[in-house]
C-alpha positions in Angstrom: -0.1 0.6 -0.2 1.3 3.1 -1.1 -1.2 5.9 0.3 -5.2 5.3 2.7 -7.1 7.7 3.6 -11.2 7.1 5.9 -14.3 8.4 5.3 -17.5 8.5 6.6 -21.3 9.2 5.0 -24.7 8.9 5.5 -27.7 9.6 3.7 -28.2 13.8 5.2 -24.4 15.1 5.2 -21.6 14.5 2.4 -18.9 12.6 2.9 -15.7 13.9 4.9 -12.7 12.3 5.4 -11.8 11.5 8.4 -8.1 10.4 9.4 -5.6 9.7 6.5 -1.6 8.0 6.4 0.6 9.9 3.1 3.3 7.5 3.5 2.5 3.9 4.5 5.5 1.9 6.1 6.5 -0.8 3.5 6.1 -4.5 5.1 4.2 -2.7 7.9 1.3 -5.3 9.3 -0.1 -2.1 11.7 -1.2 1.2 11.1 -1.3 4.4 13.2 -3.9 6.9 11.0 -3.7 10.2 11.0 -6.6 11.6 12.5 -8.2 14.8 10.5 -10.1 16.4 13.9 -13.6 16.4 11.6 -16.6 17.5 13.4 -18.9 13.7 13.3 -21.4 15.4 15.5 -24.0 14.9 12.7 -22.8 10.9 12.5 -22.8 10.0 15.9 -25.9 11.6 16.1 -27.3 9.3 13.7 -28.6 6.2 12.9 -26.5 5.0 11.2 -23.6 6.2 8.9 -20.8 4.5 7.0 -17.4 4.2 7.2 -14.8 3.7 3.2 -12.0 3.4 2.8 -9.2 4.9 -0.7 -6.0 2.9 -0.5 -3.3 3.6 -3.2 -0.9 0.5 -4.3 2.8 0.4 -5.0 1.4 -2.6 -7.1 -1.1 -4.8 -8.2 -2.2 -7.8 -6.7 -2.7 -10.7 -7.1 -4.9 -12.6 -3.8 -7.0 -11.0 -1.8 -6.3 -8.5 0.6 -7.9 -8.2 4.7 -8.1 -4.6 6.2 -9.5 -5.4 10.2 -10.1 -2.5 11.7 -10.2 -0.5 14.9 -11.8 2.6 15.1 -11.7 4.5 18.3 -14.6 8.2 18.8 -13.6 10.6 21.7 -16.9 11.6 22.6 -17.3 15.2 24.6 -20.4 15.7 25.7 -22.7 19.3 26.2 -23.6 19.1 29.3 -28.0 20.7 29.2 
């Protein structure tokens, strides 16, 4: 993989880039992406949302690639 980006969307809001890594180290099996610190309030408060991954690869692959994603979101509650 050369680069990777994660986007969030739902039916009501436009897609927003939430994380990325522009130079994926060769041979890496685990990645820590850089957060864009995008406001996710409208997505988290909704019924559902979709996470989309966009990746560029260095060379063509002839086998399936499996990606496992563990995501953590920091939520700050606004008191009444």
